[in-house]
C-alpha positions, 0 to 999 in steps of 0.5 A: 176817094182813094185808088188801088193799083195792083200789077201783075205780068198780065194785068192791072187791076184798078179798084176804088179801096171802099170797094173792097170787102176784104181779102181772103188768102188761099195759098200763093193767092189771094182772093179780093171781093168786093162790094158787087160780090163778086171775087178777084183772084191775084197771084199776090199773097195777105202779105202784098195787100197789108202793105198796099192797104197801109199807105192808104191816108185813111187804112180803114181795113184790118187783119183778121187771123193768118188768111182774112184781112176786112175794110171795117166799115163793112162788119156789122156782126162779129159772134166768137162763141160762133166764130162768124164774120159778118159784112155787110151795108148799104153799097152791099148788093149781098152779104158774107158771113165769113169763118174766122178764130175765136182768137182772131175774133176776139182781139178784132171785137176789141179793136172795133170797142176801141173804136180804134 
């Protein structure tokens, strides 16, 4: 299990990579959602998380459009018509339903079908 350390001037957040379900951009901030459903707002743009996840030995995160990074282990349904991405899994205590563009979801669906 790999740990991710996120350091800000006022805090240090340590989290296991597998516990992160998704990260959603909100301007200059990002909301990181863990398997318990709680969001953590951090003062980083989404590209920061892209770089952190790329350094993992086993990177299970995939970018979905401009404002979302998801853990592919939690992806349950990709619905292009409804522009919906549903995340759940055994470890999750809740289910997430996210919106994304049709193009982003088509790309994600293709990646998942190829097994990447």
